[in-house]
C-alpha positions, 0 to 999 in steps of 0.5 A: 166513743169507746176505744174499740169504737175508734179502733173500728173506725181506723180499721183495727181489730177490737181489744177485749175490755176496751168497750167501756165508755169514759168521760174526761174531767180535765176541764173542771174549773179550778174553783170546783176541784176538791169541793165536797160532793163534786163527784156527785154533782159531776155524775148527776150532770153527766147522767142528765146529759146522757139520759135526758128522759130520765133526768126530766123525771127527777129533781135536778141538783141545786147548783150555785154559781158565783157571778163575780 
């Protein structure tokens, strides 16, 4: 939801420039912070989640997980 979407739900008037949709990245695992290309992986995962039809036609990025 954008900030203006929330304002509408709270019966407040919209504010110019507040229709931008954002995502919080504060739940990124600590072991993934600062890794090379971590922004690209996050962006690819977000795009796949937001636009599943487009993602199915593209090859997903390889992601390795440590199961220690």
